[in-house]
DRENDO-1510 file (C-alpha; in Angstrom, 1 decimal, always signed):
<recs>
REC; n; res; u; v; w
REC; 1; UNK; +0.0; +0.0; +0.0 .
REC; 2; UNK; +1.6; +3.2; -1.3 .
REC; 3; UNK; -1.3; +5.4; -2.4 .
REC; 4; UNK; -4.3; +5.2; -0.1 .
REC; 5; UNK; -7.6; +7.0; -0.4 .
REC; 6; UNK; -9.7; +7.0; +2.9 .
REC; 7; UNK; -13.4; +7.5; +2.2 .
REC; 8; UNK; -16.6; +7.5; +4.3 .
REC; 9; UNK; -19.6; +9.6; +5.2 .
REC; 10; UNK; -19.0; +13.1; +6.7 .
REC; 11; UNK; -18.2; +12.6; +10.4 .
REC; 12; UNK; -16.9; +9.1; +10.0 .
REC; 13; UNK; -13.4; +10.2; +11.1 .
REC; 14; UNK; -11.6; +10.2; +7.7 .
REC; 15; UNK; -9.2; +13.0; +8.6 .
REC; 16; UNK; -8.2; +11.7; +12.0 .
REC; 17; UNK; -7.8; +8.1; +10.7 .
REC; 18; UNK; -5.9; +9.3; +7.6 .
REC; 19; UNK; -3.5; +11.4; +9.7 .
REC; 20; UNK; -2.8; +8.5; +12.0 .
REC; 21; UNK; -2.3; +6.1; +9.1 .
REC; 22; UNK; +0.0; +8.4; +7.2 .
REC; 23; UNK; +2.1; +8.9; +10.4 .
REC; 24; UNK; +2.2; +5.1; +11.0 .
REC; 25; UNK; +3.5; +4.4; +7.5 .
REC; 26; UNK; +5.7; +7.5; +7.2 .
REC; 27; UNK; +4.0; +9.2; +4.2 .
REC; 28; UNK; +2.3; +12.5; +3.6 .
REC; 29; UNK; -1.4; +13.1; +4.5 .
REC; 30; UNK; -3.4; +15.0; +2.0 .
REC; 31; UNK; -6.8; +16.4; +3.0 .
REC; 32; UNK; -9.1; +17.0; +0.1 .
REC; 33; UNK; -11.2; +19.5; +2.1 .
REC; 34; UNK; -8.1; +21.6; +2.7 .
REC; 35; UNK; -7.6; +21.8; -1.0 .
REC; 36; UNK; -11.2; +22.4; -1.9 .
REC; 37; UNK; -12.3; +24.9; +0.7 .
REC; 38; UNK; -11.2; +28.5; +0.2 .
REC; 39; UNK; -11.8; +31.6; +2.3 .
REC; 40; UNK; -15.4; +32.3; +3.3 .
REC; 41; UNK; -16.5; +28.7; +2.6 .
REC; 42; UNK; -16.1; +29.1; -1.2 .
REC; 43; UNK; -15.2; +25.9; -3.0 .
REC; 44; UNK; -12.9; +25.7; -5.9 .
REC; 45; UNK; -14.3; +25.2; -9.3 .
REC; 46; UNK; -14.0; +21.6; -10.6 .
REC; 47; UNK; -11.1; +22.3; -13.0 .
REC; 48; UNK; -9.0; +24.1; -10.4 .
REC; 49; UNK; -9.8; +21.5; -7.8 .
REC; 50; UNK; -8.7; +18.7; -10.1 .
REC; 51; UNK; -5.5; +20.5; -11.1 .
REC; 52; UNK; -4.5; +21.2; -7.5 .
REC; 53; UNK; -5.4; +17.6; -6.4 .
REC; 54; UNK; -3.4; +16.1; -9.3 .
REC; 55; UNK; -0.4; +18.1; -8.3 .
REC; 56; UNK; -0.6; +16.7; -4.7 .
REC; 57; UNK; -1.0; +13.2; -6.0 .
REC; 58; UNK; +2.2; +13.0; -8.0 .
REC; 59; UNK; +4.3; +11.8; -5.0 .
REC; 60; UNK; +5.1; +8.1; -4.9 .
REC; 61; UNK; +3.2; +7.5; -1.6 .
REC; 62; UNK; +0.4; +9.3; +0.2 .
REC; 63; UNK; -2.7; +8.9; +2.3 .
REC; 64; UNK; -5.5; +11.0; +0.8 .
REC; 65; UNK; -8.7; +11.6; +2.8 .
REC; 66; UNK; -11.9; +12.6; +1.1 .
REC; 67; UNK; -14.8; +11.5; -1.0 .
REC; 68; UNK; -15.5; +14.0; -3.8 .
REC; 69; UNK; -17.0; +11.6; -6.3 .
REC; 70; UNK; -16.2; +14.0; -9.2 .
REC; 71; UNK; -12.5; +13.2; -8.6 .
REC; 72; UNK; -12.7; +9.4; -8.6 .
REC; 73; UNK; -11.3; +9.0; -12.1 .
REC; 74; UNK; -8.2; +11.1; -11.1 .
REC; 75; UNK; -7.5; +9.8; -7.6 .
REC; 76; UNK; -8.5; +6.1; -8.2 .
REC; 77; UNK; -6.4; +5.9; -11.3 .
REC; 78; UNK; -3.4; +6.5; -9.0 .
REC; 79; UNK; -4.6; +4.8; -5.8 .
REC; 80; UNK; -3.8; +1.2; -5.0 .
REC; 81; UNK; -5.9; +1.0; -1.9 .
REC; 82; UNK; -9.2; +2.5; -0.7 .
REC; 83; UNK; -10.1; +2.3; +3.0 .
REC; 84; UNK; -13.8; +2.8; +3.6 .
REC; 85; UNK; -14.7; +3.9; +7.1 .
REC; 86; UNK; -18.2; +2.3; +7.1 .
REC; 87; UNK; -19.4; +2.9; +10.7 .
REC; 88; UNK; -23.0; +2.6; +11.8 .
REC; 89; UNK; -25.4; +5.4; +11.3 .
REC; 90; UNK; -25.7; +6.1; +15.0 .
REC; 91; UNK; -21.9; +6.2; +15.6 .
REC; 92; UNK; -21.3; +8.5; +12.6 .
REC; 93; UNK; -24.2; +10.8; +13.5 .
REC; 94; UNK; -22.8; +11.1; +17.1 .
REC; 95; UNK; -19.3; +11.8; +15.8 .
REC; 96; UNK; -20.4; +14.5; +13.4 .
REC; 97; UNK; -22.6; +16.2; +16.1 .
REC; 98; UNK; -19.8; +16.1; +18.7 .
REC; 99; UNK; -17.2; +17.3; +16.2 .
REC; 100; UNK; -19.5; +20.2; +15.1 .
REC; 101; UNK; -20.1; +21.3; +18.6 .
REC; 102; UNK; -16.4; +21.1; +19.6 .
REC; 103; UNK; -15.4; +23.1; +16.5 .
REC; 104; UNK; -18.1; +25.7; +17.1 .
REC; 105; UNK; -17.2; +26.2; +20.7 .
REC; 106; UNK; -13.5; +26.5; +20.0 .
REC; 107; UNK; -13.9; +28.8; +17.0 .
REC; 108; UNK; -10.7; +27.3; +15.7 .
REC; 109; UNK; -9.9; +27.8; +12.0 .
REC; 110; UNK; -10.5; +24.4; +10.3 .
REC; 111; UNK; -8.0; +24.8; +7.4 .
REC; 112; UNK; -5.1; +27.2; +7.8 .
REC; 113; UNK; -5.4; +30.5; +5.9 .
REC; 114; UNK; -9.1; +30.1; +5.0 .
REC; 115; UNK; -10.6; +31.8; +8.1 .
REC; 116; UNK; -13.3; +29.1; +7.9 .
REC; 117; UNK; -14.8; +28.1; +11.3 .
REC; 118; UNK; -17.8; +26.2; +12.4 .
REC; 119; UNK; -20.6; +27.9; +14.2 .
REC; 120; UNK; -23.6; +26.4; +16.0 .
REC; 121; UNK; -25.9; +28.1; +13.5 .
REC; 122; UNK; -24.0; +26.7; +10.5 .
REC; 123; UNK; -23.9; +23.2; +12.2 .
REC; 124; UNK; -27.5; +23.0; +13.2 .
REC; 125; UNK; -29.7; +25.5; +11.3 .
REC; 126; UNK; -28.1; +26.1; +7.9 .
REC; 127; UNK; -28.7; +24.3; +4.6 .
REC; 128; UNK; -24.9; +24.1; +4.5 .
REC; 129; UNK; -24.8; +22.0; +7.7 .
REC; 130; UNK; -22.4; +19.1; +7.7 .
REC; 131; UNK; -24.8; +17.3; +10.1 .
REC; 132; UNK; -27.6; +17.7; +7.5 .
REC; 133; UNK; -25.2; +16.5; +4.8 .
REC; 134; UNK; -24.4; +13.4; +6.8 .
REC; 135; UNK; -28.1; +12.7; +7.5 .
REC; 136; UNK; -29.1; +13.1; +3.8 .
REC; 137; UNK; -26.1; +11.2; +2.3 .
REC; 138; UNK; -25.3; +8.4; +4.7 .
REC; 139; UNK; -27.4; +5.7; +3.1 .
REC; 140; UNK; -26.6; +6.8; -0.5 .
REC; 141; UNK; -22.9; +6.8; +0.2 .
REC; 142; UNK; -23.0; +3.3; +1.6 .
REC; 143; UNK; -24.9; +2.1; -1.5 .
REC; 144; UNK; -22.4; +4.0; -3.8 .
REC; 145; UNK; -19.3; +2.4; -2.1 .
REC; 146; UNK; -20.8; -1.1; -2.0 .
REC; 147; UNK; -21.3; -0.8; -5.8 .
REC; 148; UNK; -17.8; +0.6; -6.4 .
REC; 149; UNK; -16.2; -2.2; -4.4 .
REC; 150; UNK; -17.7; -4.8; -6.6 .
REC; 151; UNK; -17.3; -2.9; -9.9 .
REC; 152; UNK; -14.8; -4.4; -12.5 .
REC; 153; UNK; -14.0; -0.8; -13.3 .
REC; 154; UNK; -12.1; -0.6; -9.9 .
REC; 155; UNK; -10.7; -4.1; -9.8 .
REC; 156; UNK; -7.1; -2.7; -9.6 .
REC; 157; UNK; -7.9; -1.3; -6.2 .
REC; 158; UNK; -7.6; -3.1; -2.9 .
REC; 159; UNK; -10.7; -2.2; -0.9 .
REC; 160; UNK; -10.6; -2.4; +2.8 .
REC; 161; UNK; -13.9; -1.9; +4.6 .
REC; 162; UNK; -13.6; -0.9; +8.3 .
REC; 163; UNK; -16.9; -1.3; +10.2 .
REC; 164; UNK; -15.7; -0.5; +13.8 .
REC; 165; UNK; -13.2; +1.9; +15.3 .
REC; 166; UNK; -11.3; -1.1; +16.8 .
REC; 167; UNK; -10.6; -2.3; +13.2 .
REC; 168; UNK; -9.2; +1.1; +12.4 .
REC; 169; UNK; -6.9; +0.9; +15.4 .
REC; 170; UNK; -5.8; -2.6; +14.5 .
REC; 171; UNK; -5.0; -1.6; +10.9 .
REC; 172; UNK; -2.9; +1.3; +12.1 .
REC; 173; UNK; -1.0; -0.9; +14.6 .
REC; 174; UNK; -0.4; -3.5; +11.9 .
REC; 175; UNK; +0.9; -0.9; +9.5 .
REC; 176; UNK; +3.2; +0.5; +12.2 .
REC; 177; UNK; +4.6; -2.9; +12.7 .
REC; 178; UNK; +5.4; -3.5; +9.1 .
REC; 179; UNK; +8.7; -2.3; +7.6 .
REC; 180; UNK; +8.2; +0.5; +5.1 .
</recs>
């Protein structure tokens, strides 16, 4: 495993797991949200996003976290492994709510240089709420990734489906123990 894409529904813990995995195997962690989100919560247009992402993916090894279905052709043409954090609805919902509250209360900038912070209003009462996004996309994301795992189109990719946090910990520990 040299080029790994970690995917999962919003709030599943992709960034935390990806950072830990990258550290364990001694490669760079690339966060797709940090590339996509610009100041004032403006997203990059598709062409600019693909161009910047492609530049980041030219290294020999990396752990990439993020879904962004529109980038699958690019990232999965280079990835050898996809780790899918497929936790239960209840666990994922709890994680996204707790993360949103923690971020709102801390007012910490999420991605350096963007000024983007979470607020309680944005988290709970906005159409741009990541909690709302999780609620409306959880089941369709599961269906999408189940289909992709069995698609001949992606037969070159090693899919790893993690259903419990203990499996995520075990994977990281196993990777730490293996020589790079």
